[in-house]
C-alpha positions as CSV (number, residue, x, y, z in Angstrom):
1,M,0.3,-0.2,0.2
2,V,1.3,3.5,-1.1
3,T,1.2,6.4,1.8
4,Q,-0.2,9.8,0.4
5,P,2.4,12.5,1.8
6,T,0.6,14.6,4.6
7,R,-0.3,18.2,3.5
8,S,3.1,19.5,5.5
9,Q,4.8,17.3,3.5
10,Q,3.2,18.0,0.0
11,S,3.7,21.7,1.0
12,R,7.4,21.3,1.3
13,V,7.8,19.3,-1.8
14,W,6.2,22.5,-3.6
15,I,8.5,24.6,-1.5
16,I,11.5,23.1,-2.8
17,L,10.4,23.0,-6.2
18,A,9.5,26.7,-6.5
19,L,13.0,27.5,-5.2
20,L,14.8,25.6,-7.5
21,Q,12.9,26.7,-10.8
22,L,12.9,30.3,-9.8
23,M,16.9,29.7,-8.8
24,E,17.2,29.0,-13.1
25,N,16.3,32.9,-13.5
26,T,17.0,34.9,-10.5
27,P,20.2,34.5,-8.1
28,Y,19.4,32.7,-4.6
29,S,20.4,35.6,-3.0
30,Q,17.7,38.0,-4.9
31,L,14.8,35.7,-3.9
32,S,12.4,36.1,-1.5
33,I,9.9,34.6,0.6
34,T,6.9,36.2,-1.1
35,E,8.2,34.7,-4.7
36,I,8.8,31.4,-3.2
37,A,5.6,31.0,-2.3
38,R,3.8,32.6,-5.0
39,K,5.4,30.2,-7.0
40,A,4.6,27.0,-4.7
41,G,0.9,28.5,-4.5
42,L,0.8,28.5,-0.9
43,A,0.0,31.3,1.4
44,R,3.1,33.2,3.0
45,Q,2.0,30.8,6.4
46,T,2.0,27.8,5.1
47,F,5.7,28.6,4.0
48,Y,6.3,29.8,7.6
49,R,5.0,26.8,9.1
50,N,7.4,24.5,6.9
51,Y,10.7,26.5,6.7
52,Q,12.0,29.6,8.9
53,D,13.7,31.0,5.6
54,K,14.3,30.3,2.3
55,D,18.2,29.1,3.3
56,D,16.4,26.2,5.5
57,I,14.7,24.9,2.2
58,L,18.0,24.6,0.3
59,F,19.5,22.9,3.7
60,D,16.5,20.5,3.8
61,Y,17.0,20.1,0.2
62,L,20.5,19.2,-0.1
63,C,20.1,17.1,3.0
64,Q,17.7,14.9,1.6
65,L,19.9,14.8,-1.6
66,Y,22.4,13.3,0.5
67,A,20.4,11.2,2.0
68,E,18.5,9.6,-0.8
69,F,21.7,9.0,-2.5
70,W,24.8,8.8,-0.1
71,L,23.7,7.7,2.8
72,K,22.6,4.7,1.8
73,E,25.6,3.2,3.2
74,D,26.3,1.4,7.0
75,G,29.0,-0.1,8.6
76,P,32.2,0.3,10.1
77,N,33.4,1.9,6.8
78,V,31.0,4.3,6.3
79,L,33.5,6.5,5.1
80,D,35.2,4.6,2.5
81,E,36.7,5.4,-1.1
82,T,33.5,4.0,-2.3
83,M,31.0,6.7,-0.5
84,F,33.1,9.5,-1.4
85,I,33.3,8.5,-5.0
86,S,29.4,8.0,-4.0
87,L,28.8,11.4,-3.3
88,F,30.9,13.0,-6.0
89,R,28.7,10.7,-9.0
90,M,25.6,11.8,-7.2
91,W,26.0,15.3,-7.0
92,K,27.6,15.7,-11.0
93,E,24.2,13.3,-11.9
94,H,21.6,14.9,-9.4
95,A,22.6,18.3,-8.6
96,P,19.8,20.7,-10.3
97,A,21.0,22.7,-12.9
98,S,19.9,25.7,-10.6
99,L,22.0,25.4,-7.9
100,V,24.8,24.6,-10.3
101,T,24.2,28.0,-12.0
102,N,24.0,29.8,-8.4
103,I,27.3,28.0,-7.9
104,N,28.8,28.9,-10.8
105,N,27.8,32.8,-10.2
106,R,30.0,32.0,-6.7
107,D,26.9,32.8,-4.6
108,R,28.9,32.8,-0.9
109,K,25.2,31.8,0.7
110,I,25.1,28.9,-1.0
111,R,28.5,27.8,-0.3
112,Q,27.5,28.3,3.3
113,I,24.5,26.0,3.0
114,I,26.3,23.6,1.1
115,F,28.8,23.4,3.9
116,R,26.2,23.2,6.8
117,S,24.0,20.2,5.0
118,L,27.8,18.5,4.5
119,E,28.6,19.1,8.2
120,Y,25.5,17.8,9.2
121,V,24.9,14.8,7.2
122,I,28.4,14.0,8.5
123,S,27.7,14.7,12.0
124,E,24.7,12.0,11.1
125,L,27.4,9.6,9.9
126,V,29.9,9.8,12.4
127,Q,27.7,10.2,15.6
128,P,24.0,8.6,14.3
129,D,23.3,8.4,18.1
130,S,24.2,11.2,19.7
131,E,21.9,12.9,22.3
132,A,19.9,16.2,20.9
133,K,21.9,16.6,17.5
134,K,24.0,19.5,19.5
135,P,25.6,21.6,16.2
136,F,28.9,20.7,17.5
137,P,28.6,17.7,19.9
138,L,32.0,16.8,19.6
139,E,34.8,17.4,21.8
140,G,38.9,17.9,21.2
141,L,40.5,16.9,17.9
142,D,37.4,15.1,16.5
143,Y,36.1,18.8,16.5
144,Y,38.3,19.9,14.5
145,A,38.5,16.6,12.5
146,Q,34.6,16.5,11.8
147,R,34.8,20.6,10.6
148,S,37.9,19.6,8.6
149,L,36.3,16.5,6.6
150,S,32.8,18.5,5.9
151,S,35.3,21.7,4.9
152,T,37.5,19.7,2.8
153,L,34.3,18.0,1.0
154,H,32.6,21.4,0.6
155,V,35.7,22.8,-1.1
156,L,36.1,20.3,-3.4
157,L,32.3,19.8,-4.3
158,T,32.1,23.6,-5.1
159,E,35.4,23.8,-7.0
160,W,35.0,20.9,-8.9
161,T,31.3,22.1,-9.8
162,L,33.4,25.8,-10.7
163,R,35.8,23.4,-13.1
164,E,32.4,21.9,-14.8
165,F,33.2,18.5,-13.4
166,R,36.6,18.1,-15.3
167,E,37.7,15.0,-13.4
168,T,35.3,12.0,-13.3
169,P,33.5,11.3,-9.7
170,E,35.9,7.9,-9.3
171,E,38.9,10.8,-9.5
172,I,37.8,13.3,-7.2
173,G,36.1,10.6,-5.0
174,Q,40.1,9.3,-4.7
175,L,41.2,12.8,-4.0
176,A,38.9,13.5,-1.1
177,F,39.6,10.1,0.4
178,Q,43.1,10.4,0.2
179,L,43.3,14.2,1.4
180,T,40.7,13.3,4.3
181,S,42.4,10.3,5.6
182,S,44.0,11.8,8.5
183,M,40.6,13.4,8.9
184,R,38.9,10.6,9.1
185,A,41.6,8.4,11.7
186,L,40.0,10.7,14.2
187,L,36.6,9.7,13.8
């Protein structure tokens, strides 16, 4: 039996699609909540029942994207080379053109949200059962290792996008695996 999405889930999907469609012709930083709600066919109140601001929309979308294509793996080798290759393959094949365009326009806010979403997903991978999902529950070197890993992947994803995916997902995934060796050892 197929379950129907709730109204809230459907509204979230419409809001995400509206944002991505609007980003095709308008830079992310110039979009307003009113435009997004209008494009989604929803009232601003409905928007605010689902998201605090437009950054939350993109963060939610990216986390869903990673979860769908990257977080299927589980087990002790969760950050192995295959996972990194999978991340870059997913990014190249499934990142919406409107997101790629905004990265190419060097929108700093987009880059910040990519970093934040990677940081969140990596924390899910390395500490899946942490209490209350504090932003930085790790201590000492573990904290820096997790932040560095997120930062490295963020830079590789955005720079690889800016370079129009010159390297294959396998090449960039292997590079990410090699560059993050010491970070992963601490996690």
